[in-house]
gemmi code that builds the backbone of each chain (N, CA, C; Angstrom):
import gemmi

chains = {
    "A": [
        ("MET", (47.547, 99.284, -37.443), (47.116, 97.903, -37.688), (48.314, 96.953, -37.554)),
        ("SER", (48.161, 95.911, -36.746), (49.263, 94.984, -36.503), (49.492, 94.085, -37.717)),
        ("THR", (50.761, 93.832, -38.001), (51.092, 92.900, -39.085), (51.597, 91.558, -38.548)),
        ("ALA", (51.490, 91.404, -37.209), (51.947, 90.141, -36.608), (51.057, 88.991, -37.068)),
        ("PRO", (51.647, 87.826, -37.275), (50.840, 86.681, -37.716), (49.799, 86.296, -36.672)),
        ("ASP", (48.679, 85.833, -37.136), (47.608, 85.388, -36.244), (47.968, 84.006, -35.722)),
        ("THR", (48.373, 83.954, -34.461), (48.780, 82.666, -33.894), (47.635, 81.967, -33.177)),
        ("THR", (46.469, 82.597, -33.181), (45.341, 81.967, -32.483), (44.551, 81.024, -33.384)),
        ("THR", (44.716, 81.149, -34.685), (43.964, 80.302, -35.605), (44.859, 79.207, -36.162)),
        ("PRO", (44.504, 77.938, -35.949), (45.351, 76.865, -36.500), (45.406, 76.945, -38.015)),
        ("THR", (46.579, 76.784, -38.557), (46.712, 76.813, -40.021), (46.829, 75.406, -40.598)),
        ("VAL", (46.955, 74.427, -39.720), (47.059, 73.040, -40.170), (45.804, 72.299, -39.703)),
        ("PRO", (45.109, 71.614, -40.624), (43.904, 70.899, -40.202), (44.227, 69.800, -39.189)),
        ("VAL", (43.292, 69.578, -38.288), (43.491, 68.515, -37.303), (43.460, 67.176, -38.019)),
        ("GLU", (44.442, 66.341, -37.761), (44.527, 65.057, -38.446), (43.832, 63.964, -37.636)),
        ("ALA", (43.263, 63.009, -38.343), (42.680, 61.851, -37.672), (43.797, 61.020, -37.068)),
        ("PRO", (43.467, 60.181, -36.073), (44.498, 59.327, -35.491), (45.216, 58.505, -36.554)),
        ("ALA", (46.521, 58.394, -36.417), (47.303, 57.660, -37.420), (47.018, 56.160, -37.344)),
        ("HIS", (47.026, 55.522, -38.488), (46.889, 54.074, -38.510), (47.567, 53.561, -39.767)),
        ("PRO", (48.067, 52.343, -39.744), (48.695, 51.803, -40.945), (47.633, 51.512, -41.995)),
        ("PRO", (48.035, 51.509, -43.267), (47.049, 51.198, -44.315), (46.575, 49.758, -44.187)),
        ("ILE", (45.309, 49.541, -44.469), (44.783, 48.174, -44.443), (44.235, 47.829, -45.817)),
        ("LYS", (44.341, 46.544, -46.138), (43.855, 46.063, -47.434), (42.528, 45.341, -47.212)),
        ("LEU", (41.523, 45.712, -47.980), (40.207, 45.100, -47.814), (40.157, 43.731, -48.478)),
        ("LEU", (39.594, 42.771, -47.754), (39.426, 41.413, -48.268), (37.950, 41.042, -48.257)),
        ("GLY", (37.601, 40.004, -48.988), (36.245, 39.467, -48.942), (35.305, 40.088, -49.951)),
        ("ARG", (34.082, 39.570, -49.939), (33.056, 40.045, -50.870), (32.614, 41.457, -50.501)),
        ("ALA", (32.221, 42.196, -51.517), (31.767, 43.570, -51.269), (30.303, 43.609, -50.842)),
        ("ASP", (29.591, 42.486, -51.025), (28.147, 42.521, -50.763), (27.747, 41.750, -49.503)),
        ("ALA", (28.694, 41.516, -48.611), (28.364, 40.805, -47.370), (27.440, 41.667, -46.516)),
        ("GLY", (26.577, 41.017, -45.741), (25.602, 41.745, -44.936), (26.245, 42.589, -43.855)),
        ("GLY", (25.746, 43.803, -43.724), (26.257, 44.690, -42.685), (25.230, 45.744, -42.346)),
        ("CYS", (25.503, 46.509, -41.312), (24.595, 47.555, -40.863), (25.279, 48.908, -40.977)),
        ("CYS", (24.551, 49.868, -41.541), (25.087, 51.219, -41.674), (24.122, 52.206, -41.030)),
        ("GLY", (24.681, 53.270, -40.486), (23.823, 54.291, -39.912), (22.950, 54.937, -40.971)),
        ("GLY", (23.522, 55.140, -42.141), (22.779, 55.807, -43.204), (21.810, 54.905, -43.941)),
        ("GLY", (21.907, 53.603, -43.679), (20.935, 52.695, -44.264), (21.229, 52.260, -45.683)),
        ("SER", (22.505, 52.234, -46.073), (22.815, 51.874, -47.452), (23.342, 50.457, -47.586)),
        ("CYS", (23.475, 49.729, -46.501), (24.029, 48.383, -46.631), (23.284, 47.389, -45.753)),
        ("GLY", (22.085, 47.068, -46.131), (21.326, 46.070, -45.394), (20.671, 46.672, -44.171)),
        ("VAL", (20.312, 45.834, -43.219), (19.578, 46.307, -42.030), (20.471, 47.184, -41.173)),
    ],
    "B": [
        ("MET", (55.661, 27.133, -36.080), (55.741, 28.270, -35.180), (54.459, 29.103, -35.314)),
        ("SER", (53.852, 29.447, -34.204), (52.582, 30.153, -34.261), (52.712, 31.552, -33.672)),
        ("GLU", (52.120, 32.503, -34.358), (52.087, 33.882, -33.882), (50.642, 34.222, -33.536)),
        ("THR", (50.439, 34.908, -32.427), (49.088, 35.334, -32.097), (48.666, 36.458, -33.042)),
        ("ILE", (47.488, 36.302, -33.609), (46.953, 37.297, -34.540), (45.883, 38.113, -33.814)),
        ("LYS", (46.088, 39.409, -33.786), (45.123, 40.297, -33.126), (44.015, 40.671, -34.127)),
        ("VAL", (42.793, 40.556, -33.661), (41.658, 40.948, -34.497), (40.848, 41.997, -33.756)),
        ("ASP", (40.739, 43.168, -34.344), (39.934, 44.252, -33.784), (38.610, 44.296, -34.524)),
        ("ILE", (37.529, 44.248, -33.776), (36.205, 44.164, -34.398), (35.354, 45.355, -33.964)),
        ("TRP", (34.916, 46.135, -34.955), (33.974, 47.218, -34.680), (32.569, 46.677, -34.882)),
        ("SER", (31.693, 47.008, -33.941), (30.400, 46.350, -33.913), (29.434, 47.177, -33.075)),
        ("ASP", (28.130, 47.025, -33.347), (27.137, 47.655, -32.481), (26.225, 46.574, -31.930)),
        ("VAL", (25.735, 46.796, -30.722), (24.923, 45.782, -30.046), (23.605, 45.531, -30.784)),
        ("GLN", (23.070, 46.549, -31.463), (21.781, 46.336, -32.120), (21.908, 46.154, -33.634)),
        ("CYS", (23.059, 45.641, -34.067), (23.254, 45.331, -35.488), (23.094, 43.826, -35.686)),
        ("PRO", (22.021, 43.407, -36.400), (21.795, 41.968, -36.566), (22.929, 41.253, -37.301)),
        ("TRP", (23.558, 41.975, -38.234), (24.668, 41.357, -38.974), (25.906, 41.201, -38.101)),
        ("CYS", (26.011, 42.000, -37.041), (27.173, 41.885, -36.153), (27.152, 40.568, -35.382)),
        ("TYR", (25.960, 40.148, -34.957), (25.858, 38.876, -34.235), (26.095, 37.713, -35.207)),
        ("ILE", (25.513, 37.825, -36.387), (25.747, 36.793, -37.413), (27.234, 36.766, -37.783)),
        ("GLY", (27.814, 37.963, -37.956), (29.237, 38.042, -38.300), (30.120, 37.493, -37.203)),
        ("LYS", (29.689, 37.681, -35.966), (30.452, 37.132, -34.833), (30.508, 35.607, -34.933)),
        ("ARG", (29.374, 34.999, -35.212), (29.341, 33.536, -35.341), (30.204, 33.066, -36.530)),
        ("LYS", (30.112, 33.801, -37.643), (30.878, 33.392, -38.821), (32.376, 33.591, -38.586)),
        ("PHE", (32.726, 34.676, -37.890), (34.139, 34.884, -37.565), (34.642, 33.766, -36.647)),
        ("GLU", (33.830, 33.432, -35.644), (34.235, 32.375, -34.709), (34.434, 31.050, -35.446)),
        ("ALA", (33.563, 30.790, -36.428), (33.718, 29.564, -37.230), (35.008, 29.637, -38.050)),
        ("GLY", (35.311, 30.815, -38.578), (36.545, 30.982, -39.352), (37.777, 30.832, -38.470)),
        ("ALA", (37.713, 31.400, -37.274), (38.854, 31.302, -36.349), (39.093, 29.847, -35.939)),
        ("ALA", (37.994, 29.073, -35.874), (38.133, 27.654, -35.514), (38.831, 26.866, -36.624)),
        ("LEU", (38.728, 27.379, -37.862), (39.401, 26.714, -38.986), (40.884, 27.074, -39.059)),
        ("PHE", (41.255, 28.103, -38.309), (42.623, 28.622, -38.363), (43.490, 27.910, -37.320)),
        ("ASP", (44.608, 27.434, -37.757), (45.502, 26.700, -36.865), (46.489, 27.680, -36.213)),
        ("GLY", (45.986, 28.463, -35.303), (46.843, 29.444, -34.644), (46.081, 30.161, -33.549)),
        ("ASN", (46.753, 31.059, -32.868), (46.141, 31.784, -31.765), (45.554, 33.115, -32.250)),
        ("VAL", (44.361, 33.407, -31.767), (43.675, 34.642, -32.145), (43.297, 35.408, -30.882)),
        ("GLU", (43.614, 36.682, -30.876), (43.206, 37.550, -29.769), (42.195, 38.564, -30.313)),
        ("VAL", (41.023, 38.580, -29.715), (39.938, 39.438, -30.212), (39.693, 40.603, -29.254)),
        ("GLU", (39.518, 41.784, -29.832), (39.104, 42.943, -29.044), (37.962, 43.628, -29.777)),
        ("TYR", (36.873, 43.859, -29.058), (35.731, 44.550, -29.659), (35.837, 46.052, -29.452)),
        ("HIS", (35.368, 46.781, -30.468), (35.375, 48.242, -30.420), (33.970, 48.776, -30.696)),
        ("SER", (33.748, 49.953, -30.193), (32.404, 50.535, -30.268), (32.134, 51.203, -31.603)),
        ("PHE", (30.922, 50.979, -32.086), (30.437, 51.687, -33.273), (28.968, 51.989, -33.007)),
        ("GLU", (28.617, 53.257, -33.049), (27.232, 53.643, -32.787), (26.506, 53.870, -34.119)),
        ("LEU", (25.606, 52.957, -34.438), (24.867, 53.086, -35.697), (23.886, 54.245, -35.655)),
        ("ALA", (23.305, 54.462, -34.494), (22.267, 55.495, -34.395), (22.365, 56.202, -33.044)),
        ("PRO", (23.369, 57.064, -32.890), (23.572, 57.700, -31.586), (22.464, 58.656, -31.172)),
        ("ASP", (21.585, 58.996, -32.115), (20.487, 59.908, -31.785), (19.218, 59.178, -31.342)),
        ("THR", (19.274, 57.856, -31.265), (18.092, 57.087, -30.856), (17.816, 57.291, -29.369)),
        ("PRO", (16.549, 57.518, -28.997), (16.231, 57.637, -27.562), (16.400, 56.296, -26.840)),
        ("VAL", (16.645, 56.358, -25.543), (16.820, 55.131, -24.758), (15.568, 54.258, -24.829)),
        ("ASP", (14.418, 54.912, -24.802), (13.159, 54.167, -24.923), (12.431, 54.619, -26.180)),
        ("PHE", (12.803, 54.035, -27.304), (12.133, 54.368, -28.563), (10.692, 53.880, -28.498)),
        ("ASP", (9.763, 54.753, -28.864), (8.345, 54.422, -28.774), (7.901, 53.746, -30.076)),
        ("GLY", (8.139, 52.458, -30.150), (7.744, 51.719, -31.344), (8.560, 50.451, -31.492)),
        ("SER", (8.230, 49.702, -32.526), (8.919, 48.434, -32.776), (10.151, 48.675, -33.648)),
        ("PRO", (11.008, 47.655, -33.782), (12.134, 47.784, -34.713), (11.666, 48.062, -36.145)),
        ("VAL", (10.501, 47.508, -36.505), (9.970, 47.772, -37.849), (9.637, 49.254, -37.986)),
        ("ASP", (8.960, 49.801, -36.964), (8.639, 51.238, -36.985), (9.921, 52.061, -37.091)),
        ("TYR", (10.894, 51.669, -36.271), (12.143, 52.430, -36.209), (12.854, 52.439, -37.574)),
        ("LEU", (13.018, 51.251, -38.135), (13.757, 51.159, -39.401), (12.985, 51.815, -40.538)),
        ("SER", (11.683, 51.677, -40.502), (10.863, 52.299, -41.529), (11.011, 53.816, -41.488)),
        ("GLN", (10.959, 54.367, -40.274), (11.104, 55.816, -40.129), (12.511, 56.265, -40.498)),
        ("ARG", (13.491, 55.537, -39.981), (14.879, 55.977, -40.142), (15.369, 55.862, -41.579)),
        ("LYS", (14.986, 54.778, -42.213), (15.481, 54.544, -43.578), (14.493, 55.019, -44.638)),
        ("GLY", (13.313, 55.462, -44.201), (12.335, 55.952, -45.157), (11.801, 54.856, -46.064)),
        ("LEU", (11.644, 53.657, -45.503), (11.186, 52.516, -46.299), (9.772, 52.119, -45.886)),
        ("PRO", (9.016, 51.546, -46.823), (7.680, 51.043, -46.457), (7.793, 49.941, -45.405)),
        ("VAL", (6.789, 49.870, -44.536), (6.786, 48.864, -43.467), (6.950, 47.457, -44.033)),
        ("ALA", (6.255, 47.189, -45.133), (6.315, 45.839, -45.719), (7.744, 45.482, -46.141)),
        ("GLU", (8.464, 46.478, -46.657), (9.844, 46.215, -47.092), (10.753, 45.940, -45.891)),
        ("VAL", (10.547, 46.693, -44.816), (11.346, 46.480, -43.600), (11.044, 45.103, -43.011)),
        ("GLU", (9.774, 44.729, -43.040), (9.410, 43.402, -42.515), (10.109, 42.297, -43.307)),
        ("LEU", (10.210, 42.482, -44.607), (10.911, 41.488, -45.433), (12.398, 41.447, -45.089)),
        ("MET", (12.990, 42.638, -44.867), (14.414, 42.701, -44.492), (14.654, 41.937, -43.194)),
        ("LEU", (13.776, 42.162, -42.217), (13.963, 41.502, -40.911), (13.714, 39.998, -41.020)),
        ("GLU", (12.753, 39.630, -41.867), (12.481, 38.203, -42.077), (13.706, 37.532, -42.696)),
        ("ARG", (14.323, 38.233, -43.637), (15.511, 37.677, -44.317), (16.670, 37.517, -43.336)),
        ("VAL", (16.934, 38.574, -42.557), (18.080, 38.511, -41.649), (17.819, 37.504, -40.521)),
        ("THR", (16.553, 37.363, -40.140), (16.207, 36.368, -39.109), (16.486, 34.959, -39.633)),
        ("GLY", (16.190, 34.736, -40.912), (16.469, 33.436, -41.524), (17.960, 33.154, -41.607)),
        ("ILE", (18.735, 34.180, -41.945), (20.194, 33.993, -42.022), (20.759, 33.723, -40.624)),
        ("ALA", (20.195, 34.405, -39.631), (20.641, 34.167, -38.248), (20.366, 32.716, -37.841)),
        ("GLU", (19.192, 32.221, -38.236), (18.859, 30.821, -37.919), (19.905, 29.870, -38.487)),
        ("ASN", (20.403, 30.213, -39.673), (21.393, 29.346, -40.327), (22.702, 29.251, -39.555)),
        ("VAL", (22.960, 30.235, -38.691), (24.185, 30.148, -37.871), (23.826, 29.859, -36.409)),
        ("GLY", (22.593, 29.400, -36.185), (22.207, 28.948, -34.849), (21.713, 30.023, -33.908)),
        ("LEU", (21.318, 31.186, -34.463), (20.831, 32.276, -33.618), (19.332, 32.457, -33.845)),
        ("HIS", (18.574, 32.490, -32.771), (17.112, 32.543, -32.873), (16.616, 33.956, -32.552)),
        ("TYR", (16.692, 34.829, -33.536), (16.262, 36.218, -33.331), (14.753, 36.277, -33.070)),
        ("ASP", (14.374, 37.141, -32.133), (12.961, 37.338, -31.818), (12.658, 38.834, -31.908)),
        ("TYR", (12.400, 39.306, -33.111), (12.189, 40.746, -33.310), (10.923, 41.259, -32.638)),
        ("ASP", (9.978, 40.360, -32.333), (8.762, 40.821, -31.652), (9.052, 41.290, -30.232)),
        ("SER", (10.170, 40.863, -29.663), (10.467, 41.235, -28.273), (11.629, 42.225, -28.157)),
        ("VAL", (12.162, 42.675, -29.290), (13.319, 43.580, -29.249), (12.934, 44.972, -28.758)),
        ("HIS", (13.766, 45.531, -27.861), (13.589, 46.911, -27.392), (14.580, 47.803, -28.127)),
        ("GLN", (14.078, 48.557, -29.093), (14.948, 49.490, -29.813), (15.424, 50.563, -28.840)),
        ("THR", (16.706, 50.841, -28.836), (17.238, 51.754, -27.824), (18.514, 52.433, -28.308)),
        ("ASN", (19.076, 53.238, -27.447), (20.380, 53.850, -27.682), (21.436, 52.945, -27.045)),
        ("THR", (22.511, 52.658, -27.765), (23.457, 51.652, -27.276), (24.727, 52.231, -26.640)),
        ("VAL", (24.784, 53.540, -26.471), (26.058, 54.089, -26.002), (26.455, 53.551, -24.623)),
        ("ILE", (25.484, 53.370, -23.732), (25.855, 52.888, -22.390), (26.240, 51.406, -22.443)),
        ("SER", (25.632, 50.669, -23.359), (26.060, 49.263, -23.499), (27.504, 49.197, -24.000)),
        ("HIS", (27.893, 50.170, -24.832), (29.297, 50.230, -25.256), (30.201, 50.584, -24.075)),
        ("GLU", (29.718, 51.474, -23.219), (30.500, 51.797, -22.015), (30.683, 50.531, -21.174)),
        ("LEU", (29.622, 49.741, -21.085), (29.713, 48.492, -20.314), (30.733, 47.532, -20.944)),
        ("LEU", (30.780, 47.499, -22.256), (31.766, 46.623, -22.915), (33.195, 47.055, -22.584)),
        ("HIS", (33.409, 48.348, -22.463), (34.740, 48.831, -22.071), (35.019, 48.532, -20.595)),
        ("TYR", (33.979, 48.659, -19.777), (34.131, 48.283, -18.365), (34.528, 46.801, -18.285)),
        ("ALA", (33.803, 45.978, -19.044), (34.082, 44.535, -19.026), (35.493, 44.249, -19.523)),
        ("LYS", (35.935, 45.000, -20.536), (37.306, 44.808, -21.043), (38.321, 45.109, -19.941)),
        ("ALA", (38.069, 46.176, -19.195), (38.982, 46.548, -18.109), (39.033, 45.467, -17.032)),
        ("HIS", (37.986, 44.631, -16.988), (37.946, 43.553, -15.996), (38.144, 42.183, -16.641)),
        ("GLY", (38.673, 42.180, -17.874), (39.022, 40.919, -18.535), (37.843, 40.079, -18.978)),
        ("ARG", (36.652, 40.709, -19.132), (35.474, 39.922, -19.475), (34.738, 40.440, -20.715)),
        ("GLN", (35.455, 41.123, -21.597), (34.762, 41.772, -22.707), (34.049, 40.786, -23.626)),
        ("LEU", (34.697, 39.672, -23.935), (34.097, 38.731, -24.885), (32.801, 38.135, -24.339)),
        ("ASP", (32.806, 37.806, -23.059), (31.580, 37.276, -22.443), (30.476, 38.331, -22.429)),
        ("MET", (30.869, 39.559, -22.146), (29.880, 40.644, -22.086), (29.288, 40.909, -23.461)),
        ("LYS", (30.141, 40.864, -24.486), (29.653, 41.102, -25.848), (28.610, 40.054, -26.228)),
        ("GLU", (28.930, 38.799, -25.969), (27.993, 37.726, -26.302), (26.692, 37.894, -25.519)),
        ("ARG", (26.817, 38.241, -24.222), (25.611, 38.379, -23.389), (24.723, 39.518, -23.889)),
        ("LEU", (25.338, 40.623, -24.285), (24.557, 41.774, -24.747), (23.844, 41.476, -26.068)),
        ("LEU", (24.528, 40.830, -26.991), (23.901, 40.506, -28.272), (22.731, 39.537, -28.082)),
        ("LYS", (22.941, 38.533, -27.262), (21.871, 37.567, -27.007), (20.710, 38.249, -26.282)),
        ("ALA", (21.061, 39.119, -25.333), (20.020, 39.827, -24.580), (19.131, 40.631, -25.528)),
        ("TYR", (19.754, 41.284, -26.486), (19.007, 42.166, -27.391), (18.205, 41.383, -28.432)),
        ("PHE", (18.845, 40.446, -29.101), (18.203, 39.799, -30.251), (17.388, 38.556, -29.898)),
        ("VAL", (17.756, 37.897, -28.818), (17.122, 36.613, -28.514), (16.221, 36.702, -27.288)),
        ("ASP", (16.706, 37.383, -26.248), (16.014, 37.341, -24.960), (15.026, 38.480, -24.726)),
        ("GLY", (15.003, 39.464, -25.600), (14.078, 40.578, -25.413), (14.413, 41.449, -24.223)),
        ("ARG", (15.668, 41.510, -23.864), (16.085, 42.349, -22.729), (16.414, 43.756, -23.215)),
        ("HIS", (16.331, 44.697, -22.298), (16.639, 46.096, -22.615), (18.144, 46.310, -22.438)),
        ("VAL", (18.797, 46.890, -23.439), (20.250, 47.079, -23.345), (20.636, 48.564, -23.380)),
        ("GLY", (19.679, 49.425, -22.998), (19.975, 50.856, -23.020), (19.922, 51.518, -21.655)),
        ("ARG", (19.423, 50.801, -20.662), (19.263, 51.391, -19.331), (20.279, 50.804, -18.355)),
        ("ILE", (20.795, 51.662, -17.480), (21.885, 51.257, -16.588), (21.497, 50.071, -15.707)),
        ("GLU", (20.300, 50.108, -15.116), (19.920, 49.020, -14.209), (19.809, 47.680, -14.957)),
        ("ASP", (19.249, 47.727, -16.161), (19.140, 46.490, -16.957), (20.525, 45.982, -17.360)),
        ("LEU", (21.399, 46.911, -17.732), (22.754, 46.517, -18.130), (23.519, 45.934, -16.945)),
        ("ALA", (23.280, 46.531, -15.767), (23.957, 46.015, -14.571), (23.511, 44.586, -14.266)),
        ("ASP", (22.219, 44.306, -14.503), (21.728, 42.932, -14.309), (22.476, 41.967, -15.234)),
        ("LEU", (22.623, 42.373, -16.488), (23.315, 41.517, -17.462), (24.784, 41.339, -17.085)),
        ("ALA", (25.398, 42.412, -16.602), (26.802, 42.326, -16.176), (26.948, 41.357, -15.001)),
        ("ALA", (25.989, 41.443, -14.078), (26.042, 40.550, -12.907), (25.896, 39.089, -13.333)),
        ("GLU", (25.120, 38.865, -14.396), (24.928, 37.486, -14.875), (26.236, 36.840, -15.324)),
        ("ILE", (27.186, 37.669, -15.772), (28.468, 37.061, -16.173), (29.515, 37.219, -15.062)),
        ("GLY", (29.062, 37.647, -13.893), (29.971, 37.653, -12.752), (30.635, 38.972, -12.426)),
        ("LEU", (30.230, 40.046, -13.109), (30.800, 41.358, -12.773), (30.076, 41.935, -11.559)),
        ("ASP", (30.746, 42.840, -10.887), (30.219, 43.454, -9.658), (29.107, 44.440, -10.015)),
        ("ARG", (27.863, 44.064, -9.716), (26.718, 44.870, -10.155), (26.804, 46.310, -9.647)),
        ("ASP", (27.094, 46.476, -8.374), (27.124, 47.831, -7.797), (28.211, 48.679, -8.454)),
        ("ASP", (29.340, 48.059, -8.716), (30.429, 48.821, -9.332), (30.093, 49.165, -10.792)),
        ("VAL", (29.373, 48.279, -11.449), (28.935, 48.565, -12.824), (27.998, 49.764, -12.823)),
        ("VAL", (27.026, 49.777, -11.890), (26.090, 50.910, -11.801), (26.869, 52.205, -11.559)),
        ("ARG", (27.838, 52.136, -10.667), (28.649, 53.333, -10.377), (29.387, 53.817, -11.629)),
        ("ALA", (30.061, 52.892, -12.309), (30.876, 53.270, -13.474), (30.015, 53.794, -14.626)),
        ("LEU", (28.855, 53.162, -14.824), (27.995, 53.597, -15.929), (27.313, 54.929, -15.612)),
        ("THR", (26.961, 55.117, -14.346), (26.341, 56.389, -13.949), (27.336, 57.535, -14.093)),
        ("ALA", (28.588, 57.256, -13.771), (29.635, 58.287, -13.871), (30.171, 58.421, -15.300)),
        ("HIS", (29.743, 57.516, -16.180), (30.233, 57.482, -17.576), (31.763, 57.431, -17.629)),
        ("ASP", (32.327, 56.605, -16.770), (33.779, 56.451, -16.704), (34.387, 56.044, -18.050)),
        ("PHE", (33.627, 55.263, -18.837), (34.200, 54.692, -20.061), (33.690, 55.346, -21.340)),
        ("LEU", (32.956, 56.439, -21.180), (32.468, 57.143, -22.377), (33.619, 57.630, -23.271)),
        ("PRO", (34.718, 58.156, -22.698), (35.835, 58.564, -23.568), (36.393, 57.403, -24.407)),
        ("ASP", (36.357, 56.189, -23.854), (36.844, 55.028, -24.616), (35.914, 54.706, -25.787)),
        ("VAL", (34.618, 54.870, -25.549), (33.649, 54.651, -26.628), (33.907, 55.645, -27.757)),
        ("LYS", (34.065, 56.898, -27.378), (34.258, 57.937, -28.394), (35.597, 57.753, -29.120)),
        ("ALA", (36.605, 57.256, -28.413), (37.901, 56.991, -29.056), (37.763, 55.892, -30.103)),
        ("ASP", (36.964, 54.872, -29.786), (36.721, 53.798, -30.763), (36.016, 54.337, -32.004)),
        ("VAL", (35.038, 55.195, -31.780), (34.291, 55.764, -32.899), (35.226, 56.609, -33.772)),
        ("ALA", (36.121, 57.364, -33.119), (37.083, 58.184, -33.869), (38.027, 57.302, -34.675)),
        ("GLN", (38.444, 56.188, -34.082), (39.334, 55.274, -34.804), (38.615, 54.641, -35.992)),
        ("ALA", (37.339, 54.345, -35.803), (36.542, 53.800, -36.917), (36.491, 54.815, -38.060)),
        ("ASN", (36.294, 56.060, -37.715), (36.270, 57.104, -38.744), (37.611, 57.188, -39.455)),
        ("ALA", (38.702, 57.046, -38.684), (40.044, 57.121, -39.272), (40.274, 55.980, -40.264)),
        ("TYR", (39.716, 54.823, -39.950), (39.829, 53.684, -40.865), (38.876, 53.817, -42.051)),
        ("GLY", (37.947, 54.743, -41.966), (36.955, 54.883, -43.021), (35.811, 53.884, -42.903)),
        ("ILE", (35.611, 53.365, -41.702), (34.558, 52.374, -41.493), (33.193, 53.063, -41.533)),
        ("GLN", (32.331, 52.564, -42.439), (30.998, 53.157, -42.565), (29.898, 52.191, -42.171)),
        ("GLY", (30.259, 50.939, -42.001), (29.272, 49.938, -41.620), (29.923, 48.867, -40.770)),
        ("VAL", (29.092, 48.124, -40.053), (29.595, 47.066, -39.182), (28.809, 45.777, -39.423)),
        ("PRO", (29.395, 44.618, -39.073), (30.684, 44.474, -38.393), (31.849, 44.792, -39.332)),
        ("PHE", (32.942, 45.250, -38.728), (34.159, 45.490, -39.492), (35.323, 44.884, -38.715)),
        ("PHE", (36.085, 44.044, -39.395), (37.169, 43.295, -38.766), (38.503, 43.812, -39.288)),
        ("VAL", (39.417, 44.134, -38.386), (40.781, 44.488, -38.795), (41.698, 43.382, -38.290)),
        ("ILE", (42.295, 42.657, -39.248), (43.112, 41.489, -38.930), (44.565, 41.918, -38.827)),
        ("ASP", (45.097, 41.859, -37.612), (46.509, 42.153, -37.362), (46.928, 43.522, -37.912)),
        ("GLY", (45.976, 44.432, -37.967), (46.283, 45.783, -38.444), (46.614, 45.857, -39.924)),
        ("ARG", (46.441, 44.744, -40.665), (46.833, 44.705, -42.080), (45.642, 44.587, -43.009)),
        ("TYR", (44.704, 43.752, -42.623), (43.584, 43.462, -43.515), (42.269, 43.913, -42.893)),
        ("GLY", (41.409, 44.457, -43.729), (40.079, 44.845, -43.291), (39.049, 43.948, -43.941)),
        ("ILE", (38.082, 43.498, -43.161), (37.005, 42.678, -43.698), (35.689, 43.302, -43.244)),
        ("SER", (34.865, 43.675, -44.209), (33.619, 44.353, -43.909), (32.446, 43.403, -44.049)),
        ("GLY", (31.606, 43.363, -43.034), (30.377, 42.584, -43.109), (30.509, 41.164, -42.593)),
        ("ALA", (29.352, 40.482, -42.600), (29.288, 39.098, -42.110), (29.712, 38.153, -43.226)),
        ("GLN", (31.012, 38.070, -43.435), (31.569, 37.244, -44.515), (31.552, 35.763, -44.121)),
        ("ASP", (31.814, 34.921, -45.097), (31.851, 33.481, -44.830), (33.062, 33.127, -43.967)),
        ("PRO", (32.960, 32.058, -43.177), (34.080, 31.650, -42.314), (35.399, 31.478, -43.057)),
        ("ASP", (35.337, 30.952, -44.279), (36.569, 30.738, -45.051), (37.325, 32.047, -45.297)),
        ("THR", (36.590, 33.127, -45.481), (37.238, 34.426, -45.711), (38.051, 34.835, -44.486)),
        ("PHE", (37.450, 34.636, -43.310), (38.170, 34.979, -42.079), (39.376, 34.058, -41.870)),
        ("ALA", (39.166, 32.766, -42.105), (40.254, 31.805, -41.907), (41.433, 32.130, -42.825)),
        ("GLU", (41.112, 32.439, -44.087), (42.180, 32.724, -45.049), (42.930, 34.004, -44.668)),
        ("ALA", (42.187, 35.021, -44.211), (42.834, 36.276, -43.791), (43.743, 36.040, -42.585)),
        ("LEU", (43.308, 35.194, -41.671), (44.133, 34.888, -40.490), (45.412, 34.166, -40.910)),
        ("ARG", (45.270, 33.210, -41.837), (46.455, 32.474, -42.312), (47.432, 33.411, -43.010)),
        ("GLN", (46.858, 34.286, -43.838), (47.690, 35.210, -44.595), (48.452, 36.152, -43.644)),
        ("ALA", (47.741, 36.649, -42.654), (48.369, 37.555, -41.681), (49.456, 36.830, -40.907)),
        ("GLN", (49.182, 35.580, -40.558), (50.176, 34.812, -39.811), (51.434, 34.563, -40.652)),
        ("THR", (51.215, 34.197, -41.897), (52.347, 33.952, -42.792), (53.221, 35.200, -42.913)),
        ("GLU", (52.581, 36.323, -43.135), (53.334, 37.577, -43.288), (54.069, 37.942, -41.998)),
        ("LYS", (53.418, 37.708, -40.889), (54.023, 38.059, -39.603), (55.281, 37.217, -39.352)),
        ("ILE", (55.173, 35.937, -39.680), (56.322, 35.044, -39.493), (57.454, 35.422, -40.445)),
        ("GLU", (57.100, 35.727, -41.693), (58.116, 36.124, -42.681), (58.840, 37.394, -42.238)),
        ("GLU", (58.069, 38.339, -41.706), (58.676, 39.592, -41.244), (59.627, 39.343, -40.072)),
        ("LYS", (59.218, 38.423, -39.214), (60.034, 38.120, -38.034), (61.339, 37.439, -38.424)),
        ("ASN", (61.238, 36.613, -39.475), (62.419, 35.865, -39.906), (63.295, 36.634, -40.903)),
        ("ALA", (62.809, 37.771, -41.359), (63.554, 38.524, -42.390), (64.848, 39.097, -41.815)),
    ],
}
model = gemmi.Model(1)
for chain_id, residues in chains.items():
    chain = gemmi.Chain(chain_id)
    for i, (resn, *xyz) in enumerate(residues, 1):
        res = gemmi.Residue()
        res.name, res.seqid = resn, gemmi.SeqId(i, " ")
        for name, pos in zip(("N", "CA", "C"), xyz):
            atom = gemmi.Atom()
            atom.name, atom.element = name, gemmi.Element(name[0])
            atom.pos, atom.b_iso = gemmi.Position(*pos), 0.0
            res.add_atom(atom)
        chain.add_residue(res)
    model.add_chain(chain)
structure = gemmi.Structure()
structure.add_model(model)
structure.setup_entities()
């Protein structure tokens, strides 16, 4: 049985594209559209 | 001294609040004493929708959201009234519910040809006001030609899905930002504004971003 490390399986999760942090402004209840249907039409 | 402020907007062609938000953002930008550069990005609210949905928007929303027809009708009546307040005359009786992925491809095509803003406005008006179909290549090519784009080349690019990777990249970026609803505005990469906010909110965010940008430059 081989004891060599498995190099075929990634051990680090794929990261989302990097972006700088953003600060949210404005009212939380402004009209918008969501795929899941939780925020207005 | 004025700095150009970049605004990235995630939006879907069949989102009524996106058109209202566009008008409110434009009003806010008009209140801002500076230069604004706008770029639209793709957000697919319902990527599983067929190109030719067999039913009305009321049927669609009722089925999708699991709401009674009467409640959906009230929602559409409300949003139609809000649209009127910003000068948009929505006609839900003539809307063709569809899949918008190819219209997003067209927006990227238009961006590559320097006409994205005109195309965005034309597509929103086509869908909400004019009762035009925005899910089929031939119909989209007609709309593109109306703003002066090369109809034959549009048909070629949309048939080949040349810009589909750009659409998917926008969707991935939206996920990275944690965007769950649209319209969503990212002001100069610093501030996020969700929904069709009042013009003053946009104007203030633009001023704030400009102030910070100038301070950073002078630091």
